[in-house]
Every structure is written in C-alpha cells, then in structure tokens.
N, C-alpha and C positions, 0 to 999 in steps of 0.2 A: 444589698443585703436581701435575702429572700425572706418570705413570710415565716418559714420554719426557723431560720436563724433568729429572727425577731422574737418569735414565741419562746425559744430556748433561753434567750437573754432575759426575758421577762420572768420566766420561771426561776432562773438563777437569782434574780434580784428580789424575788418575793421573800426569800429567807433573810435578806439583808435589810428589808424595809424598816424594822425597828431602829436600826443604827443611823438611818438617814435623817437629814435635817427636815424641818417642816416643809420648806420649799421643794426639796427633792421628793418628799413623800407625796406632795400634791401633784408634781409632775409624773411620778410613777403611777399614781392612781389614774391619771389621764392615759398613760401608755397602756395600762391594763385594760381600760375601757375600750380603747381603740383596737386592742388585740382581740377582745371578746367580740367586737363588731366586725372582725375580719378586715380592718382597714390597714393600709400600709402607712408607715410614718413618713412625714416629709423629711427632707435632708437635715434641717436644723434639729428636729426632734431625735432623729436617728443618731446624730453626732452626740447629743447630750446623753442619750441612753447608753451609747458606747462608752462615754467617759464615766458614767455612773457604774457601769459594769466593770470597767478597769479598776475603779476606785474600791468597790466593795466585793468584787468576786475575782480577785487577782489569783490566777493559777500559779501554783508553785512549780518551778522547774526542778529537775534533779540537782542542778548546780546550786540553786538557791537553798535547797534542803541540805546539801552537803556543807555549804557555808555556815548554816545555822548550827549543825552538829559540831563543826570545828570550833565555832565560837563557844559553844557550851562546854566543851572539854579542854579548853585552853587553860 
C-alpha cells in the first residue's frame, strides 16, 4: 500500500469515526497521527486499517444496488 492509498483510507474512515467502538477510535487516532507525521504503517496496522475500511466504508457495487431495489419492490 502506498502512502497515498493509506491517506485516502484515513480520510474515508474519518467520516465513520463516530460509529466505531472505543478501541477502534483509539486505533484510528493513532493511524491519523502517524499519517500526519508521514510515517508508513506496519503490516499489522495496515491489515487492521483495511479491515476497518471494509467494515465502515463498504463500496456499493451496481449489482448490490440492483439487489436492494429488487427487494424493495418485491
């Protein structure tokens, strides 16, 4: 993961911070601080941040949106 990708993930997670648990918020604050200091994350931190990103910033695909509309009008 490049530094730019890491920064984009942190920006996306910033909006989801209020929905996070206390532990996740603490971790996210550490990630933000390391990003501000222009440090790269280690492998474990990177994996945790990616899992948080998948959990809170899931991108909707066209197929997923179509499935939701079909359920709505059934």
